[in-house]
N, C-alpha and C positions, 0 to 999 in steps of 0.2 A: 499724749494724743490719742486716741481711738484708732486704730485703723480699718475699722470694719464697715460696711458698706450699709449705708441705713438703708430698712425696707419700707418703700415708698407705696403707697396705695396705687395701684396700675392707671386708673383714670386720671385724680387728680394729677399724678405723676409725670403724665403724657403732656398734660394740659402746661405743667409750671414749663416741662420742658420747650414746648412749642413757644412760650411767651418769651422766655430769656431768649431763644433763639432769634425770635424777633429782633430782639434788642442786642446780643450778640450777634450780630451778621456775619462776621470774620472769622466767627469758629467754630466748632463742630458740634451740631445740637445733640449728640450722645455727652459731649462734656461738659454741655453749658452751665446746667444748674451746679455742679461742684466749680466750678470757675467762675463763677460771679460774682464782682467784686467792688469795690467803690468806685474804682476807678472804670469798669464797663456799665453800671446801671447808675444813671443820677438819682432814679427815683425807684422807691420800692411800689411792686405791682401787685394789686389786690387780684387774686384770683376768681372765678365766677362765683357770684353768691355773697361777695365781701366787698366792703369800701373801705378807704384810708384816707385819713385828714392829719394836718398837723394839729397837736393837742397843744406844746410849749417847746420854743428854741433857748439854747443856752446862747450867752454871747463873750464878751472879751473878759467881761467880769467873773461870770462862771460856765463853764465848758466842761465837757466831757461826762454827761450822766450815767449813771449805772444803776441804781437802784428807784424804785418808784414805790410808795405807798400810798393806799387810799385811808382815810379814818374820817367817817362823819362827812361834813361838808367840804373837807378839804382836799387836797392830793399834794403829797409830799414828792421832789425828787432830788434825790443825793447827786452834786457833782462833783466829781474827783479832781478837778482842773488839772493842775500837771503834780502828782504828789508821787511820792516813794511806797510801794508797797508793804516796807518795812518801816515805815514812817521815818527813814533816817534823815530825810531831808528837811524833816521841822515845818513843812508847811500844811496847809489848810485846807479841807475841801469846804463846797458849800451846801447847802440843805435850804434847798427854795419851797415856801409854803403857797400853793395856789389852790385857788377856787376849783368847782369843775369844770368852769367854763375857760380855764387857762389862765387867770389874770394873777400875778404875784399879788402875793397879800403880807408875805414876810420873809427875809431872809436870814438864816444862822450859817455862823461860823464853826466848823469843830475840826480840832486838829486832827493831821496825818490824812492818812487814805482812805475816808469812810467807804465801807461797803455794804456790811447789814444797816438794816432801816425797818423798824417795826413801830408800830401805836400799841401799847399797853390799854388794851381795853378795860383791864382792872383799876389800873392808878392812874389813868388816862395824861400817862406819859410819855413821848416818842423817845424810843431805845437807838442808839447806833454802836455801831463797830466801827473800828479802825486799823488797818495793816493787818490784813490777812495774813500777808506773811511771814511777819514775825514782828514783836514788841506791839502788841494789840490793845490796844485802848477799848474802853466801855463805857459808855456816858448815857445820860439822858437829858433830854429837853423839853422844859415846862413852855408849851407852844404858847401858853397867855401871857408869860411873864418874862419870856426869853432867858430863864435862868438854864444853863448849862452846868451839870453837875458830873464830873468824873470820877469813875471806880477803880479802886487799885486791883490789877487784874494780878494773878500769882503767876512764877514762871510757867510755862506751859510745858508739861510731859512730852506734847510729841513735837517738839521744837519747832512749830511754826506761831501761825497768829489763831483768829476766829475770825467767820466770816458771817451769816445770815444767823436771823434768830427768829423766834417763833412763840407765840403764846397758844397754849392749851389747856384745858382744865386748869385753872388758876396757875400753871407753872410756866416759866421760861424756860427754850432750849436754845442750845448756841450750837454752830457746825464747826471743829475743830481742823481749820484746814492749813493748808501745804505741810502734810505730817512728813518727820524724819523716818525713812523705809530703814529697813534692817538690811543685813550683806545680801540675803533672798528675795529682796526688793517689796518685803509684806509690810504693812502697816500692823504694827501690834501694840498700838497706844489708841487713844480714846479716840473715836471719830466725831462723837456727837457725846453734849455732855447738858445735866440741867443746872441753869445759873439762878443765884439769887443774888439782889445788891442790898447787902445790909451792911450800917456803919461806916460807908464809905469803903467797902473791900466787896470785892466779885468774889462769889462763892461756888465753886463748879464741881459737880460731882457726874462721875461718867455714868452713861447709860448704856451705849452701846461701843463697843471695841473696833478697830479697824478691819479686826479678822474674825468677826461672830460669825457663827452659822446661821443662815437662812434657808427659807424654804423659797424655791424658784418659781414663779407664778405663770412659766409656761410648761416647765416637766413638772412641776409638782415634787421635785427631788430635795433634800436638802445640800446645800452650797455652802463653802466655806468662803466668803466675801474676803476682797482686800480693797479696802476704801482708800484709795490713795487720793481723792481728791475732792472730800468732802466740803460743799459748795452751799448753793441753795435750799431753802425748804418751804414746804406748804401745808395746808389740810386738806385732805381729798373729802369728798361729798360722803363718806362712812365716818368721818371724825378722826380717821390717824393721821400719825404725822407722817410726811412723803419729805426723805433726804434725798438729794440730785448729789449724787459721785459723779462729778463733771465729766473727768477723764477718764472715768470709768465706762459711760455710757450706758449708766444703769440708775432707778430709781429705788430705792428703798423706803421700805412702807414698816412703821412700826404702829403696834395696836396697842393701845395701853401704853404709850410710853412713860417710863421712868417709874414703875409700879412692877410689883410682883408676876401680874400678869400680862406684862411685856410678849409679843410675837412679833420676829421678825421675817418679812418676805420681799423678794427681788424681783425687778420687773428689767431685763435687759431691752434698752430701747434703739440698738443699732447706731449709733452714733453721739456725739456730745453734744446735751442741751444744758440749757442755764434754767431760768426760772420756769414754773410748771404752775397753771391753773385749772383748777376743778371750776367750772360755770356755778354759781349760786343761784344766780337768778337770771330770767328769759329777757329780763329788759334791763340792757346797759350796753357797753363799749369796754373794750379792752386798749388797756395803753401801752402801748409798745417804746421801750426805749432804745434808742438809735445810737450806741455811745460815740462813735465815730464821727456819725453825719451831725451832732450837737443837737437832735430832735427828737423828740417825744412823741410819737403818732397816737392816734386814737383810732381804733377797726371797729367798724358795724356789720351786723350782717344785712345785705342787701332784701328790703320788702320784707321781712320777715325776722323774729327774735331771734337770740343764739338759744339752744338747748341745754337745761339746765342737766348737771353732770356731764356735759359735753370736756374732755380734757387738752386744754391749748399748752404748748409748749415753744421754747424758740431755741433755735441751734447757733452757738456764737460764731466768731470769723475763723476761729481756728478749729473748727470741727472739720470731719469728713466731708460731709456735706453740710456745706456754711451760711448763714447768714439767712435765715428764714425763720418764719412762725409756721406751726402746723398743728393738728391734732392727732392726742396718741389712741390707737386701738388699744385697750387693756386688757385684752385677751390673749394678745400676739405682742406688741410691742411696737407695732407698724406705724410709722408717721407719715400722715399725710399734710403736705404744703397746702396752708391759704395765703399767705404772703410771702413773697419773694423777692430778690434786688435789695434787700437790707444790706447795711456797710456791716454793723457790728451790734448785733442784739445782746442787750445785756441785763433790761428787765420787763416786766412783765406783772400786769395786775388786773382785775376786774373794776371797772367804776358800774357801779349800780345808777339806774337814772335816778332813784329815790332813795333819801339818806336812810 
């Protein structure tokens, strides 16, 4: 866990503190934003300019939502239920297919503790990974037929599992999560792999080592990375792959990933963040998964559209400054809160108004 203090925009940060202080009337205002927990705030608060409503709720059959994926006219939410992160309990997760209005279309059961969930735009199959801490599984789901196909995963060189997936330039990439560190606390194993599914097997090719060299975007100086917590991924507005090393409080940018022209840069963001989204279109909404609340919310901009290219991120419940959604300034790494009072945000996706 990071011990850094998030650099929050002054004006919005003051508003956030004031709003939380109104809810937590018995707590000091100066400590309110870092102590806002589920037991203290029953509903999330949208700061001025934003609105938040419920998109979908879990129930006793499927609960503890994590990942969210938007594909065409459907939204997919992965519910981890009660499952071990290394899959040793042999239980199942539930993936629910929704319409864009939040109505249930279909339910899929997958083995293990599902974390990564991505729609492959090239094959039109939904890819899912389970057991990010160990004994990983990789599978595809044909959402039309309901057929789930599992692929044999080789022994992981880093000792952990695999987490998020992303598709870019007709290639698939996967985060190597929960790595074993050496005696100096360094991850010397692959942190990011290219993955192919072929003849019933997952073929993994490392493209980024945990201790690779990168250029820091703030100082413009080379730095040695130590990616101890490779987690979620996204694609930015420049077409770069962006890896979140959650426990290290930084975003890693790969330009031309998996090619001879690959370059790597780093943006420190001051506190642990999970899913991050670059807004691709002015018209739409943000879907925010709040795991422990068993709710997925829809966030809209009040009386105006989103701004294309704006970066939204979320801080999990174990972050130094926890349980909020905010915007990132890419020139400084500053995070400005826009939604506070969440319980445990774990998933984030943009839902366009049009298909």
